[in-house]
C-alpha positions in Angstrom: 59.5 20.9 93.3 62.0 19.9 90.6 61.5 21.2 87.1 61.3 17.7 85.6 60.8 14.3 87.2 62.7 12.0 84.8 64.2 11.8 81.4 64.3 8.5 79.5 66.7 7.8 76.7 66.6 4.7 74.4 70.0 3.3 73.5 71.2 0.7 71.1 73.5 -1.4 73.4 72.4 -1.0 77.1 75.6 -2.5 78.7 77.8 -0.3 76.5 75.8 2.8 77.3 75.9 2.0 81.0 79.7 1.8 80.7 79.7 5.2 79.1 77.1 7.0 81.3 77.9 5.5 84.7 81.3 7.2 85.3 79.9 10.6 84.1 76.7 10.3 86.2 78.6 9.2 89.3 81.0 12.1 88.8 78.0 14.4 88.8 77.0 13.0 92.2 74.1 10.8 91.0 73.2 7.5 92.6 72.7 4.5 90.2 69.8 2.0 90.4 69.6 -1.0 88.1 66.3 -2.6 87.0 65.5 -5.6 84.9 65.7 -3.8 81.5 66.9 -0.4 82.3 69.2 1.6 84.6 68.6 4.9 86.4 70.7 7.6 88.0 69.1 9.9 90.6 70.2 13.3 91.9 67.6 14.1 94.5 64.2 13.5 92.9 65.3 13.9 89.3 66.0 10.7 87.4 67.8 9.9 84.1 66.9 6.4 82.7 68.5 4.4 79.9 66.3 1.9 78.1 67.2 -0.6 75.3 65.9 0.5 71.9 62.8 -1.3 70.7 64.1 -1.3 67.2 67.7 -2.5 66.7 68.2 -0.7 63.4 67.3 2.8 64.7 70.7 3.9 65.9 72.5 6.2 66.0 70.5 9.4 66.5 71.7 12.2 64.2 72.2 15.5 65.9 70.2 18.3 64.3 67.3 16.0 63.2 63.9 16.0 64.8 64.2 14.7 68.4 66.9 14.9 70.9 69.2 17.9 70.8 71.3 17.8 74.0 71.1 17.9 77.7 73.2 20.4 79.6 74.5 19.7 83.1 75.3 22.9 85.0 78.4 22.6 87.2 80.2 24.8 89.7 83.4 25.7 87.9 85.4 25.6 84.7 87.6 23.0 86.3 84.6 20.8 86.8 83.6 21.2 83.1 87.2 20.1 82.2 87.1 17.2 84.7 83.8 15.8 83.4 84.8 16.3 79.8 88.0 14.2 80.5 86.0 11.5 82.3 83.5 11.2 79.4 86.4 10.9 76.8 88.1 8.3 79.0 85.0 6.0 78.8 84.4 6.3 75.1 82.4 9.5 74.5 83.5 11.6 71.5 84.4 15.3 71.9 82.1 17.4 69.8 83.5 20.7 71.2 86.4 20.9 73.6 85.9 23.0 76.8 86.0 26.7 76.0 84.3 30.0 76.5 81.1 30.8 74.5 81.0 34.6 74.3 78.0 34.4 71.9 76.0 33.4 75.0 77.8 35.7 77.5 81.4 36.4 78.6 81.1 33.9 81.5 79.7 30.8 79.7 82.2 28.0 79.6 81.2 24.6 78.2 82.1 21.4 76.4 80.0 19.0 74.4 80.4 15.2 74.1 78.4 12.5 72.2 78.1 8.8 72.9 77.9 5.9 70.5 74.1 6.4 70.2 74.5 10.0 69.1 73.3 11.2 72.5 74.9 14.6 73.1 75.4 16.2 76.5 77.0 19.5 77.6 78.9 20.3 80.7 78.5 24.0 81.4 79.5 26.7 83.9 77.7 30.0 83.7 78.2 31.9 87.0 76.0 34.8 87.7 77.2 38.3 86.7 78.9 40.0 89.6 76.9 42.9 90.8 78.7 46.2 91.0 78.6 48.3 94.1 76.9 51.6 93.6 
């Protein structure tokens, strides 16, 4: 059973957000499904949904305030972190942190952070398991 079923995010401009999210979500291997007033991406059973904001003057979200912090997508390699980061920048996301190692987490943690026009922050990260040593 998946850890979570779905995650819904309210955005200021749904068509603009679809243009920013779709290439990233497709690159992550997700399948898109459009609805009347939302769009979803699925990877297996898990779903990420974008909805238009109910209050037009509520954007953008400010990182560090109560609410959304970020969503991390675990990927298979550092090269994949770099590739997804480049895709996101190419469709209008802003780089918050360029791809790099984060030794404060561990010596294998490699990640980048991007933010969209709504202040929605995502992370692409690669954190391979520690290699076990032979006794």
